[in-house]
Residue, then its C-alpha position, 0 to 999 in steps of 0.5 A: m588803068l585801061v580796060l581793052n574792049s576793042s577787038t582790034k586792040l586785043q589782036m594788036l596786043e596778042k602780036m605785041l606779046m609775042w615779042s616778049f616770049p617766054e615771060s609773056l606766055k601766060v598773058y599771051g595764052a589768056v589773050m589768045n583765048i579772049n580773041r577766039g571766043n572768050p569762053f572763060r569770060k576774061e578781060v584785059v587791063v593795061d596801065k596805058w595804051p599802046d605803050f603799055k608797061a604792065v598788063i593783067t588778064r582778069p575775070q570780067r567784072e560782070s561775071d557771076m563769081d564765087d568769092l572762094d573759088h581761086y581756080t576761076n578767080a585767076y589773073a595772069v600778069f606780064y610787065k615791062e617795068l616792075q613799078a608799072y605793075k605795082e601801081l596797076l596792082e595797087n589801083t583799087n579797080t584792078i583786083n577784087w581784093g575781097q575774094i580768094f584769087q590767084i595770080q600767075g606769071l613767069q617773072d620773079g618780081i610778080w611774087e615780090v610785088s604781090r606780097t608787098v601790096a597784099l600786106t597793105k590789103e590785109v591779104d595772105v599770099k601763098t606762092s608756089s613755083f615750078r619749072a616752065i616748059i614749052h614744046s617749040d615745034p611739033d615736028t621735033l616731038p619724037a614718034i610714039n613707038f609702041q603698040m597700044d592695046p586695041k581695046l584702048t582709044v585716044s580721045y578727048l575728055d568729057i564733062s562726066h570725067a570731071s569727078l575722076l580728074n578732081e579726085t586725082w589732081s593734087r590741087g583738087g578734091n573739092p566741089r569748086c575744083q570739080r566745077y572748074l575742071a568741068n568748065l575747062i573740059c567744055c571750053f578747051p582742048s584735052v586728050c585722054i586714053l579711054d579703056d573699053k568701058g569709056c573710062p579715062l586711064s591717062w589724060s591731060l587738059t588745057d587751062q584758061f591760060a592755054t597751059m597744059i595741066h593735070g597730066y596724069t595716068l592711073p597708077e595701075h597703068r603707068r610705065k606703058g608710054y601713055s603719058r607720053l602719048v597723051a602729052t605729045t597728042l595734046a601738044k600737036k593739037l595745040h600747035s595745030q590751033g595756033f597755040p603755044a604748047q606750054g606747061n609746068v612741072v614740079e622740079t622734084n617730079m623726076p619721072s615727069v621731068t625725064m619724060l619731058k626731056s625725052m620729048n625734047a621739051r625746052f625748059l625755060p629760063c624763067s620759073f612759073f609762079r602761082m600765088i594764092h591770095t586769101p583775105f585775112h577774114f577768110l582764113s578763120k572760116p571753114r571752106l566747103 
């Protein structure tokens, strides 16, 4: 196991990961953020260098971490050889198995290996899968053809909006999530539509893996084209900064799937997997 500390090697890795799109997109997004200031204090682990067969991005070990915060305790994974990934995961220095954490990736073998290794560590794994999408070219995004109320403005999220985002996110509703969302707002691109009082009524933001997340419009403002405007604006903003405009959607969320198809989003052949790992000793304890 090697930790890549050299900026030269990290720049090389970023370019090398481009050869393995779309499966490497999660790791690629994390490495891009590392190479552009590393606001989320991540680092990269490989099995060997430069001919790596597996790569994991993880929180820096010297960072202050809450063992119950699986939002921030997040890893992205890409492998060329599944056995190399398994061996990297089994290495006692790669993962902090004593905390609740998540692993993200776009390859089927990731969740299979996670379950196998986690069992030996006395860790429970809950897996969710989604359809992965990407907006390949901003020029292919259809024009927005509606007149927005002049009282509304297209803007970006502020840290004061974190409470509303936490309340409306299907993965939220707790203090750790609110803290995480506030950090994302401070660190990464976002887009929202504000009413005349400065309150968001539609929004989307970007996570630590450069993924567009939490696209949401308040129920009373839906079916007006706001979600489409927000998603289009954020995708173009990411492209202008050199990032891929990638996202995930639940397959049964037909309104979102329909909107993405109308935006010419490309549905990737690989699924997105998110695995929440919880040590057995936490399962019987209440979490705040």
